[in-house]
N, C-alpha and C positions, 0 to 999 in steps of 0.2 A: 842403541841408546847410549848417550854419554852423560856423565855426571861430573861436575867440577865443583869443589868446595874451596872457597877463598877465605882462609882463616882470618886474615887481617880485617876483612870487611864483613865477615860472617855471612857471606852471600853464597847461595847454592844455585848453580846453573845446570839445567837439565835440557838436553836436546833429544827429542823423539825423532828417530831417523827411519821411520817406517811409514808407508803410505796409508796403512790401515791400523789405527790404534785401537786394539780390542782387548778382550779379557786376559789373554795370555801375556800381552805386553803390560797391562795394568798390574798383574800379579808380579811380574818381574820388576816393575818400577817400585812397587811397595817393598819388595825384598831388597832391592838395591839401596833404597833410602833408609832402611832399618838402622844401619850404623850411625846415621846422622841424627837420630832421635835424641842422643845425649849431647850433641853439639849445640853451641849457642847460635843457632841459625836465626838471623834477623830478617832475611829476605830470600825468596825463592823465585826464580825465573824459569818458566817452562816454555821452550821454543817449539812451536807446533808447525813451523813453516813447511815441513815435508808431509804433514798429515792431511790426507784427502778425505778420510772417513774415520768416524769415531763411534764406538758402540756405547751402550748404556753402562756396561761394567767399567769401562775406562772413565766415563764421566763420574760414576760413583766413587772411583778411586781418587780422582782429582778433588772431589768435595771432601773426602776423608783426609787427604793430605793437607788440604787447606785448613781443616780443623786442627791438624797436628802442628802445623808450622806457623799459622797466622797468629799475630799478637794484636790485642786491642789498640786502636788508634794508629796502627802502622799498616800500610798497604803491603803486607809481607809476601803476598803470593800473586805473581803476575803471569798471565798467559800471553805469550808473545807470538805475533805473526800467524794467527790462524788464517787458513785459506777461507775464501767467502762461503764455501759450502759447510765448513766446520763452524764458522762464525754464525751462520744462520741457525744451526742446531743449538748453539749456546744461547742465542737470542730467544729462540722459541721456548727453551727450558728455563729461562731466567738466570742462566749461569753468569750473565753479565752483571747481575746484581750482587754476586758473591765475590767474583774475581775482578781485578784490574785486567782488562783485555786491551792490549796495545799492539800497534804495528810499528816495528822498527824498520826504517828504510834501509835498504841494502845499498851500500855505497859502492859505486863502480870505480875501479882504478882509473885515474886520469892518465890518458896517453898524451905524450907531447904533440903539439900541433905541427 
């Protein structure tokens, strides 16, 4: 898991780099984000591109973090690049009504012709 805070834009980027995002990972995420509770975080982006499975504890943690970092009238917490199987879980649970869920296209480097 990697976390980057961009002080100038008050943007927090989190990349989950495990195929199974479960309770132990969720607890680690909450612990890793504790120092940012006092920062003026205006937006959070959580990249889930590598996650193939997600458990209920991880989903509860995401909702908890949303409440911690989201601001009224600002789409402050975005889940990016969920795989179809993870997106299906989000859709079934209504997570897509809480978070902005977006797919960011991966740009391939252009090779000379």
